[in-house]
Structures are given as C-alpha cells and as structure tokens.
N, C-alpha and C positions, 0 to 999 in steps of 0.2 A: 324200714325198707318195705318189702312186700307185705300186704295185709291178707289175713285169712279169717273167714267167718264160716261157720257151719251150724246147721240146725237139725235136730232130731226131736220129733214130738208129734202132736196131733194137729197143730196149726199148719196153714200154708207156709212153706218155707220161704217163698219168693220175697214178700215184703220184709220179712225179718232179716234175711241175708242182705238185701239191698240197703236196708237201714243201717245194718252193721258196717257194710262197706263204706257208706257215707261217713260214718263216725271215724273211719280209718283214713279218710282222704288226706288228712293232714300229714300222714307219713310220707307222702310223695308217691306218685305212680305214673305210668304212661299208658296202661291199658287195664281192662277189667273184664271178668267173666264169671259165669256161674255154671254149675252142674246140678241138674235136678233129677232125682232118682225116683222112678215109679216101677211098678212090677213089670212093666213091658220093656222099658229102655232107660237109658241115661240121655237126657237132653242137655246139650252144651251150647251156651250162647256167649260170644266174646265180642268185644269192641275195643278199638284203639281210642284213646282219649278219656274223657271224664265219665263219671258214673251216670250222668244224664243220658249219654248215648246208649249205654247198656240198658238203662231203665226204659228208654223208648223202644228198644229192640224187644224187650220182654213183654211189652203190652200186646203184641200180636201172636196169638195162638200158643202161648206157653202153657204147658200142662201144670195143673195143681200138683204139688208134691209135698209130702210131710218130711222128707229128708232132702237137704240141699246144702251146697257149699259155694262160696264165692271167693274171689281173689282179686287183689289189685297188684299189678306187677311193676316193679322198678327194675328196668332191664339190666342184666349182667351179660348173659350169653345170648346173642341174637338181637337184632334191632326191634324197636317197638312196632309190631304188626300183629294181625289176628292169629296167624299160625303160631307165633311165639307166645301169645297170651295164654294164661292158664284159665281153666283147667285143661290138662292133657289127658288123652285117652290111650288105651292100649290098642293093639291092632284090630280087635273085634268090636271095640266100642263098649266093652262090658265093664271096664274099670276106669274110673276117673280119679285124678290126683291134683292137688294144689300143693305148692312148695314155697317156702321162704328159706333162702340160704344159698350156698354154692357147693356143688358136687365137684371135688377136685380131680377125681379119677374118671370123670364122665367119658373122656375120649377113649380110654381103654375099654370101658364097659360098652360104649356105643359100637365100637368096632366088633366086639364079640357078639353083640345082639344082632347087628346087621348080618354077620356071617351065619347066624342062626335063622335068618329069614324075617326078622322083624322089620316093619315099615315105619320109618320116622317121618313126621310131618312138620317138625320145627328144628330150629338151630339151638335150642336150649339145652342146658345140662340137665334140667329137670326131667325131660322126657325119658331119660334112661331108667329112672326109678319106676315109672309106671310099666315099662316093658319088662323090667326085672320081676316086678310083682306078677305080671302075666305069666312069665316063665314058671314061677313057683306055684301059681294058683291052678295050673292045669291038673286035671285029675280030681282028687278029692281033698286037696289041701284047703283049709279054711283061709278066708281073707286075712285074718289075724296072723296066721303062721306065714302066709305068703309075704305080707308086709315085713314081718320080723326077719325072715330069711333074706329078703331083698336089701334091707337096711344094713345087714351085716356085711354086704358086699361093697357098700359105698364109703368113700372117705370125704369128709367135709362137714358142712353144717346144714342142718335141716330142721324145719318145723313142717310137718306134712299132715294132710288130711286126705283120706281115701274112702271112696264108696265103690260098691260092686253090685251089678245088676242081679247076680245070683243070690246075694245076701242083702235084701232090700230093707232090712230093719236096723242097720248099724252104720256107724261112721268110725273108722279107725284112725287114730292120731298118734303121732310120735314126735319127739324132739331130740335134737342134739345141737346145742348152741344157738337155737332160735326159739323164742318163747311160744308156749301154747298154754292157754288158760281154758278151763271148762266151767261155764256157768251152770249152776244147778237150779232148775226150776221145778214147777209142779207138773210132773209127767212130761217134762221136756228138758233138753240140755242144749246149750249154745257154746260152741267152740270158737275161740278167737285167738289171734296173735296179740291182742291188746284188750285190756278190760274195758276200755271205752266203748267197745262194740257189744258189751254184755250188760252194762249197768242199767240200761233202759228196761231190762226184763227181770233181772235178779241181782241181788247183792251177794249171793252165796257163790263162792268160786274156789276151785282148787287148781293148783299149778303143777304141770309136769316138770320133772327134773331131767337133765341130760341122761340119755340112755333109757328113758322110760317110754312106754306106749300105753294107750288106753283104747278099749272097745266101748264105744258110747252108743247106747240105745235110748229110747224115750224114757225108760224107767231105771236105768242103771249106768254106772261107770265102773268098769273093771280095769284096774291098772296093774301092769307088770313091768319088769325090766325086759330088755331084748333077750335076756337069757331065761325068760319065762318065770322069773322069781316074782311072786305076788308082792305088791307094794300097797301098804295102807296109806291113804291120802286123807289129810285133814282139811275140812272145809273152812275157808277164811271168809271174813266179812269185808266187802269192799267199803272203803271210806269215801269213795268218789261219789259226787253228786251230779245229777244230770245237768243242772244249771252251770256247773263248772266247765262243761264242754259245749256250751252255747255262747254265741257272740254277744247276746244282749243288745244294748244300744249302739255298740261299736260297729264300724264298717268292716273291720278285719279283726281276726283273733290277735294278730301281732299288736295292734294298737290297744286292744283290751288288756293284753298282758303287760305292755309297757306301763299302762295306767294302774295296774294292780300292784306295782312294786312297793309302794308304801306299806301295803298290808302284807305282802309276802315277806318283806324284810322283817316286819314285826313278828310274823309267824315263825320265822327262822330263829328269833330270839326268845319267843314266848316260853316261859317256864325254865329257861336256861340261863338267862342273865339275871343274877340274883343281886339286886341293888343294895339291900340292907347289909348283906354279908360281903359286898364288893367282890363277888366271885362268880364263876361260871360253872354250871353243872351240866354235863352231857352224859345222859344215862347210857347211851350206846358205847361209851368209852370207859365207863367206870371200871369194868372188869379187866381192862388192859392198861390201866393207868400206870402200873409199875413198868410195863414194857415201854410206855411212852416216855417216862422219866429217865429210863436207863438207855434209851435209844442212842446209838452212835450217830445216826443221821436219819432224816426223813426224806422219802422219795415220793414225789407226786406224779401220778400217771393220768393222762387224759388225751383227748383228741378234740380238735377244733376249739370251740368256745370253752370247753372244760379245761383244755390245755392253757388257755389264756388265764382262766381263773387260778390254775395251779401256779402260774408265774407270779401272780400277785401274792398268792399264799407263801411262796418262797421269800419274798420281801418281808411279809408280816412275821414269819417265824424267825428269820435271821435278825431282823432289826428290833423286834419287841421281845421275843422270848429268848433270843441269843442261842438258837440251836441251828445246826447245819441242815440245810435243805437243798434238794436237787429236784429238777423237773425233767421228765422224760416224755417224749411222744410214745403213747402206749402202742402205736402201730409199729414202732421200731424196736421197742424194748427187748422182746424175746428173741430177736433175730441177730443179736450181737453178743450172745453169751454174757449177759450182764453180771457184774460183780455185786451180788446182793445175797444176804443170808441172815443168819441169826444175829440179833442186835440191831437190825434195820427195821424201820417202820415204813410201810408202803401204803399210801392212800390212793385208791382208784376213784377218780371223779367222773361221774357220768349222770346226765339228767335222767335218761331212761333206765339206767342200771342194766341195760342189755347190750351196750356197745361191744361188738365182737372183739375188736382189737384190745379194748380196755379190760374186758373179762379175761382174755387170753393172757395178757400181761400180769393181771392179778394172780391168776393160777400159777404162772411161772414163778413169781416172787414167793408165793406161798409154798410151792414145792421145794424152794431153796432155803426154807426155814425162816423167812421174814414174817413179821406180824403184818397181816394183810387186812386193811381196813377200807371201808367204802364211804364215799360221800355221794349220795344218790337222792333222786326225787321220788321215784316210783316205789311205793311200799310193796314188798314181796317180790321185787325184781331179782334177777339171778345174782347180780353182784351183792345185793343186800343179803341174800340167803347164803352165799358162799364165802363171804368175808368173815374174819374173826370178830368183827365189831364195826361200828361206824356211826354216822350221823345222817339222818334224813334232813333234807333242806326244807321240806314242807311248803313248796311253792305252789302246790296244786297242779292240775293238768296243764301242760303247756302244749297248745295245739299248733300254734305257728311254727313252721319249720325252723325259722331263724330264731335262735334262743335269745330271750331277753330277761324275763324275770328269774329264770333258773340261774343265769349268770350272777346277778346281784345277790341272790340267795346263797349261791355257792360262796361268794366272797364274804357274806355275813357269817356263814358257818366257819369258814377258814379264820375269820377274825375271832370268833368265839373259841375255837380250838387254840389259837395263839394266846388268848387271854387266860385260858385254863392252864396252859403250860407255863406261862409267865408267872402266874400266881404260885404254882407248885415249885417253880425254880427260884423263888425268892425275889422277884422284881418288886420294887418299892410299892407299898400299898397306895400312897398318894398318887403315884403315876398311874397305877391300875385304875384307881377311882376316876381319874380324869378320862382315861380311855373308855371305860365302860359308860361314862356319861355321854361321851361323843357318840358311841355306838347307839345308845338309847335314843339320841336325837336324830339319827339318820332318817327315819321314815318321814318326819315332818319336813326335813330339808329336801327329800326327794319330791314331796308334794310341791314345794316351791319351784323346783326345776321343771316339773311337768307343766307349770303355768306358761312356760316359754314355747309351748308346742305351736301356737299360731305364728309366732315370729319365726320359728325354725321352718315352718311351711313356706314362708316368703323367701327365705334363703334357698330352700330346695328348688323353688321355681326358677330362681336365677341360675342355678348350677345343674339343672336337670339334663342339659345337653352335653355336659362335660364328658370327655372320653377317658380321663384318668384323674385320680385323686391321690394325694400323698398325705398320710397321717403321721404326726410326730409327737412323741412324748418322752419323758425321761423318768428314771427311777421306776416306781410302781405304776406310773402312768404310761410307760412304754407298752405293757400288755394291753392297756386300754386303747392305745393307738392301733395295735394289732386287731383288737376286737371291733373297733369302729370300722376299719378297712374291711374286715370280714363281713360285717353286716351289710355294707354297701355292695360288695361283690355278690353276696348271696341273693339279694332280692331285687337289685336294680340292674345287675349285669354290667355295671361300670367297673373297669379295672381300677383297683385301689391297692396300695401297699402301706403297711405300717412299719415305722422305723424308730429306733432310738434317735432322738433329735440330734445328738452329737455325731451319729453315723451318717447323717445326711451328706456331709461334705466328703465322705469317702465313696461317693458314687451317685446317689439319687439326685444330688444338686445339679447334675448335668441335664436333668429333665425339666428343671424349673424355668418357665418363661411366663409371659403374660396370660397364657391360656391354662395354666396349671393351678387348680384349687389346692391349697395346702391347709389342712386342719391341724392346729397345734393345741395341745393340752397344756395350759400354763397357769396352774394354781400358784398362789403365793406361798411356796414352801422353801425349803433350804436350798434348792437348786433353781429358784425362780430366775435369778440373774443370768444363769447359764442358758436357760430356755429363751430369754429375751434376746440374747446374742444370736441364737439360732433363728429367731424370728427376723432379726435384722438381715441375716444372710439371705433369707427368702425375699425380703423386701428389695434388697439390692438387685435381685434378678427379676423383679416385677411379678413374683408369684402372687396369686390372689388368696389372701389370708382370711381364714375363719378361725377365731381363737376361742377356746373354752377357758374362761377366767373367773376369778372370784368376784363377787358382787361389789366388794369395796376397792377393787383395783381400777382406779380412774385413769392412770397413765397408759394402760394397755390399749385404750380406745384410739390413741393416736397412731397405733402400729398396724391396724387391720381394717379391712373393709367391713367385717362383721365380727362382733363379740357376743358370745352367748354366756350369760352369767350363771354361776352356781354358788351356793353358800360355801363358806369356809368350813373345813373340818380338819381333824388330825390328818397329817399327810398321807399315811398309809391306809387310811379309810377313804381317801379322796376318790379312788377308782369307782366306788359304789355310786357316787354322785356324778362323776365326770363322764361315765359311759352313757348316761341317760340321754343327754343331748345328741350323742352320736347315734343312738338307737332311733331317735326321732328324726334326725337328718336322713338316715338311710330309708326309713319308712316313707317320709314325705317325698323324697326323690323318686322312690320306686312307684308310688301312687301317681306322681306327676308324669312318669314315663309310661303309665298304663300296664305295669307289670303285675303279675299274680303274686301278691305279697305273701299270702299264707302258704302257697304251694309253688315256690320257685322251681324253675325247670331243673331237671337232673338231680335234685336234692331229695333226701329222705330224712325224716325226723329221727327215726331209731335205726342206726346203721348196724345191722345184725350180720353183715358179711364183711370179710377182710378185704 
C-alpha cells in the first residue's frame, strides 16, 4: 500500500528519499510528498500523480536537509489530491508525519481535536495522529513521548514516521500491523516500509515488531515498546540484490517476472526435492512434522492470487496425500467465529508476508490453538516471523503489482508440501517417484510455454477491444481460470470472470454470443471429455474460443479459433504450466490497450490495510 522512506545522516536527504520512493512505486500510489527538516522549519512538498511530478517540484528552491522523509499514498480516506497527500503537518507546522495503515477511530478523535481548536486541512484519517502528537508535545514533553502517548489513543493499523522542528536531529518511527524496516549505514540510517528502498545503501537492516517504536538519529537507533520497555534488536543481512529490482532488457517488470518463472520454480525446489532418496525435505516444517502428520485437517488462508494458489493446494493435498483440506478467504475468516483449534494446521499464503487480512487470520487461528504456518516470499516479513514455521517460496522480489512468478512458486511449494506428506503417509514409492520426476521437469516445460509469447501477442491484438471475457476450467484448473480472469481485470481493466466449466450452464451461458471471448483450459486429463462438452456448448452459441491445450492434442484445433499449446504433465501439476499463457495473454492485451502494466490503477502490491 502506501510507501514510506526516511533518512537521517550527513548527506542531502532529498535524492536519497526520492530514489527510495521510486523503488516503492510498484506498490501502487496516487500521490507523493516529502518533508525536509532544517533548523529553521519543515518544508513540505506534495504532488498528485507519479514521482516525476514531485521530483520536478523539488528542483526549484528546495533547501538541503540531512533529515527528510517521503511518502507515496494509496487513498483510503479522502480522494487523491494534494491536501490529502502525505506528509501531514500539525497546526503550527512544527511536526510532520507520514503514515501507512488505517485509523479506525479517527472520526471520534477528529471530533475531539476540532473541539479543542485544532485546524484540519485534509479528509484523511492520518491527520488525527499528527494533531494528537501536537497535543502531547506541548510544554516540555519530548517528541518520543508525544508519539508514544498519541499512539496509545488510536485504534487501527499504522507504520508512522515523525519529525519535529524543535528536535531536528531525529526521526521517530513506530508500527502496528504495517511494516517498518531500518537500514543501518555508516553514520546514517534509512527508514522504509520495504527493504527495496534500503538495499541501494546498506544490506544491514532491523525490523520493528507490532507495538514497537524507535528513535533514529544519524548515529543510533533506540528501540522500545509503547510501554517504554527497551527492546534489543538484531541486525539482519538483506539477501536482496539491486539487479533483482531492475527491469533489465524487459519493457515491464511483469514481463520480466513472467520470463523468470523457469528459474523461480527451480529455486522453490532447490535443496528440497531429493531425487536419490525420492523424498522432499522442507527445513521450515521439520520441527512441526508431527503436528502435520496428526492434523485433523488443513486450512489454507489467502487473498487474491494467493487464494487461488490455495485452491490448487486443496486439490493437491486431497488427491495425492489423502488429507482433508479447506480454503478460506483470509479477509472473511476471523469475522465468522471460525471453528478451528488444536489439531488443525493453518497455512497463511502471502507473497509479501505483510497482507493485513492474512496476518490477522493467522493470528486468529494461532490464538485458538491451531498450528499456524506461513508460505511467503519476503524473508523476515511479519507472517514469517509470527508463524510457528513455514516455507519460503524464494521467488525473489516481485515488482509488478499483478502477481505472476509468486503464484507459480506458491504452487510449486504446495506441491512439495504435498509430496512430503504423501511420503510420510505411506503413498507408494513408485507413484511418488513419478510425481517428483514430473515436478523436476516443470521448469523446462515452462520454458517451452514461454516460446508462445509472440503468438499470444497476436491473439491479444485481436481481442484487445473486448468488453468482457469468460474463463473456464475444471478440477485443479478451475482456480487457474479464476487467476487468468483476475490477471486480465487487474492490468487491462476488461471485465472478466472465471468459472468452473460445468457451472457455465447455470448462469454465465446467458452471456455468450458472437462477441464473447471464452478462454478454456482443456488439458488431456481424466475430465478432458467433460471439458470438450463444455466447449461444444460455447460453440453452439457462437462464442469466440481460445483454448489452452496439450501439444499432442490434434483434435482440439477443430473446436476453436485459437489454440495455445502447453506440454503435458501430471494433472494436478498442470496449473503451473496452464497459467502462464493466461499471464501472457493478460500482459499483451494490457500493453495493446496502453495500460500501465506494472502499476495498474487503484491497486497496491502489498495490501497492509483491511
């Protein structure tokens, strides 16, 4: 969601903060601003739109400052305009604040502050925090104590950074449900909501936990809880490389990440798929293996693309390992008094490891006695730290807002977890050997699928003006239909729906005519003939068919305008291959329509608000 960058040191803060904000552009935003602190005053510059507009505004007459902070806003309260953009100031212009999160009791607080004479200049929930700090900072209270007292008044989620004209050597930061990392340099510190804004300057980083705050100066970081209890923080080493967050030769990050999938799938398996032993070893689950084997059921939690991955995981676990699995929207899980407890294993799936809904659902399950595990991409993320164990997907930084390589890496990890459980539960060794061999071959098969990109671009040109799309799949490919439709919606803004193919005749078939593109996933598996029957139903109503089919299926060519070929694999691994043409189709249609592929409107990469 919103991005935060702050700098304290000896260098000019402006270029460092701007560079950091550019690194956070992928998270999605509608406005940006900076606050620069000098001994005389706080200078705030804000602009609606992209970072370039802010950069242009900063070229004229901006003072040099060695303390500064910046923010990219994804609107929640108040429309995207300059008054609502961050940073926000107190009444006197002495305190500036940036915030990521949502303050749930802001209306009550705002009414109280207005009654006390405070002047509000925005419609945001955020502005109440800076006025609360102003209230507590009057007199001789330090900025640190004023921030602490203000945050005890608010309910909701926050990552905040605060500067004050009267204390021009420090930056105060705090978090509750929204990430804050502090990069440790030589005589300088860089604060950010994401490590990608830090890595260009240092690999040493420490992370705040919920309920913690830090006073950051050029030479020190002092961390406490909101209750003033000192906290010892351990510096971690970032594994992120700067080249990982550059586009390289690709026009967009999304295209780069689609083409990285052969390698990211290998990375998800590397050191875990043990071929001579015909086994799978997942270090992050070894200490909870007994709980996994005794589990009454498995519950997967996720949102968006991660929820689709969970649906495939449900098929994998039930069909291969023979264990009961359920999938829940993380955003709904804790609001219906879920029946979950001791004996249940809950997997929270999140690319960022910071998804607010998924983190809240994980905490709910954990509080009820379930074994709470994570499947995440970002090392050191909150879900990774708070879960009882889990598995990193090792996809590397995913900059494009629309997830691609994280999805296939999640599916690969879910397949590995399934294989591990199947082996432990006594599934025949010859069957496991076959499945492991199929998994091992997937990266090469993905490389074959990627060769179809130019052909898919031609199909995209033909359908770029469509107003609606329907995606159909059965079995484990129904979630792939959902994911394909989601990708198209996210980046091209074409309305699209994914359905189980058999459900088409229970409603969506009414929409099908000669103008309706219908994408059908039709691998040669055990339900192939059923899918062909659904294809015939579309043909009878003159729908325009695009079929994802196996390379050796010759008969299917007579049923569709366009066939995109994928290699064969074991049925329940098919989604890893079958989703890639759908990623490419969405990408090429979006490019043909002139859409901003990497930063689609209204979307954010890391959804840290509910």
